[in-house]
C-alpha positions as CSV (number, residue, x, y, z in Angstrom):
1,M,89.1,-20.1,-4.5
2,E,88.0,-22.4,-1.7
3,A,85.8,-19.6,-0.2
4,I,84.2,-19.0,-3.6
5,A,83.6,-22.7,-4.1
6,R,82.0,-23.0,-0.6
7,A,79.8,-20.0,-1.3
8,W,78.8,-21.4,-4.7
9,N,77.9,-24.8,-3.1
10,T,75.9,-23.0,-0.4
11,A,74.0,-21.0,-3.0
12,V,73.3,-24.1,-5.0
13,R,72.0,-26.1,-2.0
14,T,69.8,-23.1,-1.0
15,A,68.3,-22.6,-4.4
16,L,68.0,-26.4,-5.2
17,P,67.2,-28.2,-1.9
18,G,67.5,-31.9,-2.1
19,P,67.3,-34.8,-2.0
20,W,67.5,-35.0,-5.8
21,R,66.6,-38.6,-6.6
22,P,66.5,-39.6,-10.3
23,R,62.8,-39.9,-10.3
24,R,62.4,-36.5,-8.7
25,V,64.9,-34.9,-11.2
26,V,62.9,-36.3,-14.1
27,G,59.6,-35.2,-12.7
28,E,60.8,-31.6,-12.0
29,A,62.4,-31.4,-15.5
30,V,59.2,-32.5,-17.2
31,L,57.0,-30.2,-15.2
32,A,59.4,-27.3,-15.8
33,L,59.3,-27.9,-19.6
34,L,55.5,-28.1,-19.5
35,M,55.1,-24.8,-17.6
36,G,57.6,-23.1,-19.9
37,G,55.9,-24.4,-23.0
38,F,52.5,-23.4,-21.7
39,A,53.8,-19.9,-21.0
40,A,55.3,-19.6,-24.5
41,L,52.0,-20.8,-26.0
42,L,50.1,-18.1,-24.2
43,E,52.5,-15.5,-25.4
44,L,52.1,-16.7,-28.9
45,L,48.4,-16.5,-28.7
46,S,48.6,-13.0,-27.4
47,N,50.8,-12.0,-30.4
48,S,53.8,-11.3,-28.3
49,G,57.3,-11.5,-29.7
50,L,58.8,-12.6,-26.4
51,A,57.4,-16.2,-26.3
52,V,60.8,-17.9,-26.0
53,P,62.3,-15.6,-23.3
54,F,59.1,-15.8,-21.2
55,G,59.0,-19.6,-21.6
56,L,62.6,-20.0,-20.5
57,A,62.1,-17.7,-17.5
58,V,59.0,-19.6,-16.4
59,A,60.9,-22.9,-16.6
60,V,63.8,-21.6,-14.5
61,L,61.4,-20.0,-11.9
62,F,59.5,-23.4,-11.6
63,V,62.8,-25.2,-10.8
64,L,63.8,-22.5,-8.2
65,R,60.4,-22.2,-6.5
66,K,61.1,-24.5,-3.6
67,G,64.5,-23.1,-2.6
68,L,63.7,-19.4,-3.2
69,P,59.9,-19.1,-2.7
70,A,59.8,-15.4,-1.9
71,T,62.2,-14.4,-4.8
72,V,60.2,-16.6,-7.3
73,L,56.9,-15.1,-6.1
74,L,58.1,-11.5,-6.5
75,T,59.7,-12.2,-9.9
76,T,56.7,-14.0,-11.2
77,A,54.3,-11.3,-10.0
78,A,56.3,-8.7,-11.9
79,L,56.3,-10.8,-15.1
80,A,52.6,-11.7,-14.7
81,G,51.7,-8.0,-14.6
82,W,53.6,-7.4,-17.8
83,A,52.6,-10.4,-19.9
84,V,49.9,-13.2,-19.9
85,G,52.4,-16.1,-20.2
86,P,53.6,-16.2,-16.5
87,M,50.0,-16.2,-15.2
88,P,49.9,-20.0,-14.5
89,M,53.3,-19.8,-12.9
90,L,51.9,-17.1,-10.5
91,V,49.4,-19.7,-9.1
92,C,52.2,-22.2,-8.6
93,A,54.5,-19.6,-7.0
94,G,51.7,-18.5,-4.6
95,W,51.1,-22.2,-3.6
96,T,54.8,-22.8,-2.9
97,A,55.3,-19.5,-1.0
98,G,52.4,-20.3,1.3
99,A,53.7,-23.7,2.0
100,R,57.4,-22.9,2.5
101,I,57.6,-19.4,4.1
102,R,57.2,-20.2,7.8
103,R,57.0,-16.8,9.3
104,V,53.5,-15.3,8.9
105,W,54.6,-11.6,8.6
106,S,57.3,-12.5,6.1
107,L,54.7,-14.3,4.0
108,V,52.4,-11.3,4.3
109,A,55.2,-8.9,3.3
110,A,56.1,-11.0,0.3
111,F,52.6,-11.0,-1.0
112,V,52.1,-7.3,-0.5
113,V,55.3,-6.5,-2.4
114,G,54.3,-9.0,-5.1
115,W,50.9,-7.3,-5.5
116,V,52.6,-3.9,-5.8
117,L,55.0,-5.2,-8.5
118,F,52.1,-6.9,-10.3
119,T,50.1,-3.7,-10.3
120,V,53.1,-1.4,-11.2
121,T,54.2,-3.5,-14.2
122,G,50.6,-3.7,-15.4
123,V,50.3,0.1,-15.3
124,V,53.7,0.9,-16.7
125,K,53.2,-1.4,-19.6
126,D,50.5,0.9,-20.9
127,V,48.9,-1.6,-23.3
128,A,46.7,0.1,-25.9
129,S,43.8,-2.3,-25.3
130,L,43.6,-1.7,-21.5
131,S,43.5,1.5,-19.6
132,P,45.9,2.0,-16.6
133,K,42.9,2.6,-14.4
134,F,41.4,-0.6,-15.5
135,V,44.6,-2.5,-14.6
136,L,44.7,-0.8,-11.2
137,S,41.1,-1.6,-10.4
138,L,41.3,-5.3,-11.3
139,S,44.8,-6.1,-10.2
140,L,44.0,-6.6,-6.5
141,G,41.1,-9.0,-7.2
142,F,43.0,-11.0,-9.7
143,F,46.1,-11.2,-7.5
144,L,44.0,-12.4,-4.6
145,V,42.4,-15.1,-6.6
146,S,45.5,-16.3,-8.6
147,A,48.1,-16.0,-5.8
148,V,46.7,-15.5,-2.3
149,L,44.1,-18.3,-2.4
150,P,46.6,-20.9,-3.7
151,A,49.0,-19.7,-0.9
152,L,46.4,-20.2,1.8
153,Y,45.6,-23.7,0.6
154,G,49.3,-24.6,0.3
155,R,49.9,-23.3,3.8
156,Y,47.0,-25.4,5.1
157,R,48.4,-28.5,3.4
158,A,51.9,-27.9,4.8
159,Q,50.7,-27.2,8.4
160,R,48.4,-30.3,8.3
161,R,51.3,-32.4,7.1
162,A,53.5,-31.0,9.8
163,L,50.8,-31.7,12.4
164,L,50.4,-35.3,11.3
165,D,54.2,-35.8,11.4
166,A,54.3,-34.4,14.9
167,L,51.4,-36.6,16.1
168,R,53.1,-39.6,14.5
169,E,56.4,-38.9,16.3
170,R,54.6,-38.3,19.6
171,N,52.7,-41.6,19.2
172,E,56.0,-43.4,18.6
173,Q,57.6,-41.7,21.6
174,L,54.6,-42.7,23.8
175,L,55.0,-46.3,22.6
176,R,58.7,-46.3,23.5
177,E,57.9,-44.8,26.9
178,R,55.2,-47.4,27.5
179,V,57.8,-50.2,26.8
180,M,60.2,-48.5,29.2
181,V,57.4,-48.1,31.8
182,V,56.6,-51.8,31.6
183,H,60.3,-52.7,31.9
184,Q,60.7,-50.4,35.0
185,A,57.6,-51.9,36.5
186,R,59.1,-55.4,36.2
187,L,62.4,-54.2,37.8
188,R,60.5,-52.5,40.6
189,E,58.5,-55.6,41.3
190,R,61.8,-57.6,41.5
191,H,63.1,-55.1,43.9
192,R,60.0,-55.4,46.1
193,I,60.2,-59.1,46.1
194,A,63.9,-59.0,47.1
195,Q,63.2,-56.4,49.8
196,D,60.4,-58.5,51.3
197,M,62.5,-61.7,51.2
198,H,65.3,-60.0,52.9
199,D,63.1,-58.4,55.6
200,S,60.7,-61.3,56.4
201,L,62.6,-64.5,55.6
202,G,65.9,-63.1,56.8
203,H,64.4,-62.2,60.2
204,Q,62.8,-65.6,60.6
205,L,66.0,-67.5,59.7
206,A,67.9,-65.3,62.1
207,L,65.5,-66.4,64.9
208,I,66.0,-70.0,63.9
209,S,69.7,-69.6,64.1
210,V,69.4,-67.9,67.5
211,H,67.2,-70.7,68.8
212,S,69.5,-73.4,67.6
213,G,72.5,-71.6,69.0
214,A,70.9,-71.4,72.4
215,L,70.1,-75.1,72.3
216,E,73.7,-75.9,71.4
217,V,74.9,-74.6,74.8
218,D,72.0,-76.2,76.7
219,R,73.6,-78.6,79.3
220,T,70.5,-80.8,79.5
221,L,70.9,-82.0,75.9
222,T,72.8,-85.1,75.0
223,D,75.7,-85.1,72.6
224,R,73.6,-86.6,69.8
225,Q,70.9,-83.9,70.4
226,R,73.6,-81.1,70.3
227,E,74.9,-82.6,67.1
228,A,71.4,-82.5,65.6
229,V,70.9,-78.9,66.8
230,G,74.3,-78.0,65.2
231,V,73.2,-79.5,61.9
232,L,70.0,-77.4,62.2
233,R,72.0,-74.3,62.9
234,Q,74.3,-74.9,59.9
235,A,71.3,-75.5,57.7
236,A,69.8,-72.2,58.9
237,V,73.1,-70.4,58.2
238,A,73.3,-72.0,54.7
239,A,69.7,-71.0,54.0
240,M,70.5,-67.4,55.0
241,R,73.6,-67.4,52.7
242,E,71.5,-68.7,49.8
243,L,68.8,-66.1,50.6
244,R,71.4,-63.3,50.5
245,E,72.6,-64.5,47.1
246,V,69.1,-64.6,45.7
247,V,68.3,-61.2,47.1
248,G,71.6,-59.9,45.6
249,V,70.7,-61.2,42.2
250,L,67.3,-59.6,42.3
251,H,68.8,-56.3,43.4
252,D,71.3,-56.4,40.6
253,E,68.7,-57.2,37.9
254,S,66.4,-54.4,39.2
255,T,69.3,-51.9,38.9
256,A,68.6,-50.8,42.5
257,L,65.3,-49.1,41.7
258,P,63.8,-47.8,44.8
259,P,60.6,-49.5,46.0
260,T,57.4,-47.6,46.4
261,A,57.0,-47.0,50.1
262,G,54.2,-48.7,52.0
263,T,53.3,-51.4,49.5
264,T,54.3,-55.1,49.0
265,A,54.8,-57.0,45.9
266,A,51.1,-57.6,45.5
267,G,50.4,-53.9,45.8
268,A,48.5,-54.3,49.1
269,P,49.5,-52.6,52.4
270,A,52.6,-54.1,53.8
271,R,52.4,-56.3,56.9
272,G,53.5,-54.9,60.2
273,G,53.8,-51.4,61.5
274,V,54.3,-49.7,64.9
275,D,51.7,-52.0,66.4
276,G,53.7,-55.0,65.2
277,V,56.9,-54.0,66.9
278,E,55.8,-55.5,70.2
279,G,55.3,-58.8,68.3
280,L,58.9,-58.7,67.0
281,V,60.1,-58.0,70.5
282,E,58.1,-61.0,72.0
283,S,59.4,-63.3,69.2
284,S,63.0,-62.4,70.0
285,R,62.4,-62.8,73.8
286,S,60.9,-66.2,73.2
287,A,64.2,-67.1,71.5
288,G,66.1,-66.2,74.7
289,A,67.1,-62.7,73.8
290,R,67.1,-60.0,76.5
291,I,65.2,-57.1,75.1
292,D,64.1,-53.9,76.8
293,F,61.2,-52.2,75.0
294,T,60.2,-48.6,75.7
295,L,57.5,-46.4,74.2
296,E,57.6,-42.7,74.9
297,G,55.4,-39.7,73.9
298,E,51.8,-39.4,72.8
299,R,50.9,-41.7,69.9
300,R,50.3,-39.9,66.6
301,P,48.6,-41.2,63.5
302,L,51.1,-42.3,60.9
303,S,51.0,-42.8,57.2
304,A,51.3,-46.3,55.8
305,A,54.8,-45.6,54.5
306,V,56.1,-44.2,57.9
307,D,54.4,-47.0,59.8
308,H,55.9,-49.7,57.7
309,A,59.4,-48.0,57.7
310,A,59.4,-48.0,61.5
311,Y,58.5,-51.7,61.6
312,R,61.3,-52.6,59.1
313,I,63.9,-50.6,61.0
314,V,63.2,-52.6,64.2
315,Q,63.0,-55.9,62.3
316,E,66.4,-55.3,60.5
317,A,68.0,-54.1,63.8
318,L,66.9,-57.2,65.7
319,T,68.0,-59.5,62.8
320,N,71.5,-57.9,62.8
321,A,71.7,-58.1,66.6
322,H,70.8,-61.8,66.6
323,K,73.4,-62.5,63.9
324,H,76.3,-60.4,65.0
325,A,75.8,-60.2,68.8
326,P,73.9,-63.2,69.9
327,G,73.1,-63.2,73.6
328,A,73.8,-59.4,74.0
329,P,71.1,-57.3,75.7
330,I,69.1,-55.3,73.2
331,G,67.2,-52.0,73.7
332,V,64.2,-51.0,71.5
333,A,62.7,-47.5,71.8
334,L,59.9,-45.7,70.0
335,R,59.7,-42.0,70.8
336,Y,57.0,-39.7,69.5
337,E,58.7,-36.4,69.1
338,P,56.8,-33.1,68.2
339,D,57.7,-33.4,64.5
340,A,59.0,-37.0,63.9
341,L,58.9,-40.5,65.1
342,V,62.3,-41.7,66.4
343,V,63.0,-45.4,66.2
344,E,66.2,-46.6,68.0
345,V,67.6,-50.1,68.5
346,T,70.8,-50.6,70.4
347,N,72.7,-53.8,71.4
348,A,75.7,-54.3,73.6
349,R,78.9,-56.2,72.8
350,A,78.3,-59.9,72.3
351,P,79.3,-62.0,75.4
352,E,82.1,-64.5,74.9
353,L,80.3,-67.9,75.2
354,V,82.6,-70.8,75.0
355,G,81.5,-73.2,72.3
356,S,78.5,-71.2,71.3
357,R,79.7,-70.7,67.8
358,V,81.5,-73.9,67.2
359,G,80.9,-75.0,63.6
360,A,78.5,-72.2,63.1
361,G,80.5,-70.3,60.7
362,A,80.7,-66.5,60.3
363,A,77.6,-64.4,60.3
364,V,76.1,-64.0,56.8
365,S,75.5,-60.4,55.6
366,G,74.3,-59.4,52.2
367,G,74.8,-55.7,52.6
368,Q,71.3,-54.9,51.4
369,G,69.5,-54.4,54.7
370,L,70.9,-51.0,55.8
371,A,70.8,-49.7,52.2
372,G,67.1,-50.7,51.9
373,L,66.3,-49.0,55.3
374,R,68.0,-45.8,54.2
375,E,66.0,-45.8,50.9
376,R,62.7,-46.4,52.8
377,A,63.5,-43.5,55.1
378,R,64.4,-41.2,52.2
379,L,61.1,-41.9,50.5
380,V,59.2,-40.6,53.5
381,G,61.6,-37.6,54.1
382,G,63.5,-39.2,57.0
383,M,66.9,-40.6,57.6
384,V,68.6,-43.6,59.1
385,H,71.9,-43.7,61.1
386,A,73.8,-46.8,61.9
387,G,77.1,-47.1,63.7
388,P,79.0,-48.5,66.8
389,T,78.5,-47.2,70.3
390,P,81.3,-46.2,72.7
391,E,80.7,-49.4,74.6
392,Q,81.6,-51.4,71.5
393,G,78.0,-52.2,70.8
394,F,75.9,-51.1,67.8
395,R,73.1,-48.5,67.4
396,L,70.6,-48.3,64.6
397,A,68.3,-45.2,64.7
398,G,65.8,-43.8,62.3
399,V,64.0,-40.4,62.2
400,L,60.7,-40.5,60.3
401,P,58.7,-37.2,60.0
402,Y,55.0,-37.3,60.4
403,E,54.7,-35.3,57.1
404,G,55.7,-38.5,55.3
405,A,52.0,-38.9,54.5
406,E,52.2,-36.1,51.9
407,Q,55.2,-37.7,50.2
408,D,53.5,-41.0,50.3
409,A,50.5,-39.5,48.4
410,A,52.9,-38.0,45.9
411,A,54.7,-41.4,45.5
412,D,51.3,-43.0,44.9
413,A,50.4,-40.4,42.3
414,A,53.8,-41.0,40.6
415,E,53.2,-44.7,40.7
416,D,49.8,-44.3,39.1
417,W,51.4,-42.2,36.4
418,M,54.0,-44.8,35.7
419,V,51.5,-47.6,35.6
420,D,49.3,-45.7,33.1
421,G,52.4,-45.0,31.0
422,L,50.9,-41.8,29.6
423,P,52.2,-38.3,30.7
424,P,49.5,-35.8,31.5
425,V,48.4,-33.6,28.6
426,E,49.0,-29.9,29.2
427,E,46.0,-27.6,28.9
428,S,47.9,-25.6,26.3
429,E,48.2,-28.6,24.1
430,R,44.5,-29.3,24.5
431,G,43.6,-25.8,23.5
432,R,46.0,-25.7,20.6
433,R,44.1,-24.7,17.5
434,S,44.1,-26.6,14.3
435,P,46.0,-25.1,11.4
436,A,42.8,-25.3,9.3
437,I,41.2,-22.5,11.4
438,G,43.7,-19.9,10.4
439,C,43.7,-20.9,6.8
440,A,39.9,-21.0,6.7
441,L,39.8,-17.5,8.2
442,G,42.2,-16.4,5.5
443,V,40.1,-17.9,2.7
444,V,37.0,-16.3,4.1
445,A,38.7,-12.9,4.2
446,V,40.0,-13.3,0.6
447,V,36.6,-14.4,-0.7
448,A,35.0,-11.5,1.1
449,I,37.4,-9.0,-0.4
450,V,37.0,-10.5,-3.9
451,L,33.2,-10.3,-3.6
452,G,33.4,-6.8,-2.4
453,L,35.6,-5.9,-5.3
454,L,33.1,-7.5,-7.7
455,V,30.2,-5.6,-6.2
456,W,32.2,-2.4,-6.4
457,G,33.2,-3.2,-9.9
458,V,29.6,-3.8,-11.0
459,V,28.4,-0.6,-9.4
460,A,31.3,1.4,-10.9
461,I,30.6,-0.1,-14.4
462,V,26.9,0.7,-14.2
463,R,27.5,4.3,-13.0
464,G,30.3,4.8,-15.5
465,T,28.2,3.5,-18.4
466,N,25.4,5.9,-17.4
467,D,27.8,8.8,-17.1
468,A,29.3,8.0,-20.6
469,T,26.0,7.5,-22.4
470,V,23.8,10.1,-23.9
471,Q,20.3,9.2,-25.2
472,K,19.3,10.0,-28.8
473,P,16.4,12.4,-27.8
474,M,18.8,14.4,-25.6
475,Y,21.4,14.5,-28.5
476,D,18.7,15.9,-30.9
477,Q,17.6,18.5,-28.4
478,I,21.0,20.1,-28.0
479,R,21.6,22.9,-30.5
480,V,24.9,24.3,-31.9
481,G,25.6,27.7,-30.5
482,T,24.3,26.9,-27.0
483,T,26.7,28.0,-24.3
484,E,29.1,25.4,-23.0
485,A,27.9,25.7,-19.4
486,E,24.3,25.0,-20.5
487,V,25.3,22.1,-22.6
488,L,27.4,20.5,-19.8
489,Q,24.5,21.0,-17.5
490,T,22.3,19.0,-19.8
491,L,24.8,16.2,-20.7
492,P,25.9,13.5,-18.2
493,R,29.2,14.0,-16.4
494,G,31.0,11.7,-18.8
495,N,33.5,8.9,-18.0
496,D,36.9,8.9,-19.8
497,F,37.4,5.2,-18.7
498,F,34.7,4.1,-21.3
499,T,35.3,6.8,-23.9
500,D,39.1,7.1,-24.1
501,T,39.2,4.6,-27.0
502,Y,37.0,6.9,-29.1
503,K,39.3,9.9,-29.0
504,G,40.9,10.5,-32.3
505,T,38.1,8.8,-34.2
506,G,35.5,10.3,-36.5
507,P,35.6,13.5,-38.5
508,E,38.4,16.1,-37.9
509,V,38.0,18.2,-34.8
510,P,37.5,21.9,-35.6
511,A,40.5,24.1,-35.1
512,G,41.0,25.5,-31.6
513,A,38.1,23.4,-30.2
514,H,38.1,20.9,-27.3
515,C,35.6,17.9,-27.5
516,R,33.8,15.5,-25.3
517,W,32.8,12.0,-26.5
518,Y,29.8,9.9,-25.4
519,V,28.2,6.6,-26.4
520,L,25.0,7.4,-28.2
521,N,22.2,5.2,-27.2
522,G,19.1,4.7,-29.3
523,A,20.6,5.2,-32.8
524,P,19.9,2.2,-35.1
525,G,22.1,0.7,-37.7
526,A,25.3,-0.2,-35.8
527,G,26.9,-3.7,-36.2
528,W,27.9,-6.1,-33.4
529,N,31.4,-4.7,-33.3
530,E,30.4,-1.1,-33.9
531,E,29.3,1.7,-31.6
532,H,27.4,4.9,-32.2
533,V,29.5,7.8,-30.8
534,A,28.3,11.4,-30.1
535,R,30.9,14.1,-30.1
536,F,30.4,17.7,-28.8
537,C,33.1,20.3,-29.5
538,F,33.4,23.7,-27.8
539,R,35.3,26.9,-28.5
540,D,35.1,30.2,-26.9
541,G,32.5,29.0,-24.4
542,A,30.0,27.8,-26.9
543,L,29.1,24.6,-28.7
544,V,30.5,24.9,-32.2
545,E,29.9,21.3,-33.5
546,K,28.1,18.1,-32.6
547,Q,28.8,14.9,-34.6
548,E,27.2,11.5,-34.6
549,Y,29.2,8.7,-36.2
550,V,29.9,5.0,-36.0
551,A,33.2,3.8,-34.5
552,R,34.5,0.2,-34.4
553,G,34.7,-1.3,-30.8
């Protein structure tokens, strides 16, 4: 029972798709009653005894048209071929089928089968007032106008609505992405500020600390001067600690977004580079540090990102050496290898200087310097290694490939994209055709077919009329007793399509004879609903009778 209930619920949801709000239910019910009543009225006007069944059928089909568009189209086409009442429903069914059947070939197949049913039921009905040939010749044109044209317009409206919905959703998505881009740009700017504060101010404060530490152990200073220098050193250490805290807050708020290599917070090229390394070395030497600087290999042109990364590696290494190993000898080396620039900074173990760190406190480390260096190197395709040496010293080395220029260009292009906030439009989307083009082509094809059928119908009617008409002088010229072959050679070919209604009318046909009927043109005296008919009867190969009489049209 549960399976039956689930199947029933599924069938109901398929046939009657929601949502069924009260206003919609009332509107559908009123429209269904109007369509059913109009169909019943048409059946009454056509003197049909099936007005009520056809009215109920049309009302039910109107309710089911959205859930079962193909089924409703086929059923309505079959009923419309049989009776005149469902004709308005055929227009509505064609509209709904064009809008709701998504697959093109399924839609084409539904309309082809619908036209076949429409034609077959019209022929099988065999109405006395219409010939089967007449139904067959006009069914295609009528079906195209009453079902296919509404379907094309309904499909155009549905595709246009879908396109507008897609454009609206895409616009909303682009607005959301733009907000995200602006937020990420702010976070990236915070990260750049934090990185520059760490690299530049941290290095300068480390030099101040080193200078003050050297003055503390100077024997030429008095005790009061040493005390003042100690206060200066403690202030420098406190400033470094506060700087680390601020940098840490900025890093946390920026969610560690990687900075764009080779630029500063203002977007201009960063200060420093390989040419500025010697300036860093001289600054440290002036503070009393023992530094050995070596430059090996033939100089190569470097991209802005690689040049700046090399400068930052040396700056960070000197800052760490001043903080953690004051007074230790330092070695700075730049080597231009065949495929990469190698930057290496080493320092020995710090010497034990009595009283050199009295009251200075432990060295301050925010843990951001090496992480920032590794990120800078990664952005240009390189790497950074940091670790102790066998002599209990410390070594910081970076390998920066010369091809970093290509990655720098790619990073700049990505940055431009993020600033613009709009993803590039694919060529396929630009060349995507509007749904109106396909529907317009369909309308043109249908109109062309209908016009062709009309032209063909006019030509066929004119020819058929001429073949079914005999002039009064020709009728008077033909004599009884003339051979059948000679008479047929004189008369037009005839057309049963126009003369079938005259068979069985007029005087009684002679026994054993077969007759041909024609419209007699040129005989006076017929009323507006009457027609002069000429009948020629043959037996044994000769004309045995010709009759002229008036038949009601």
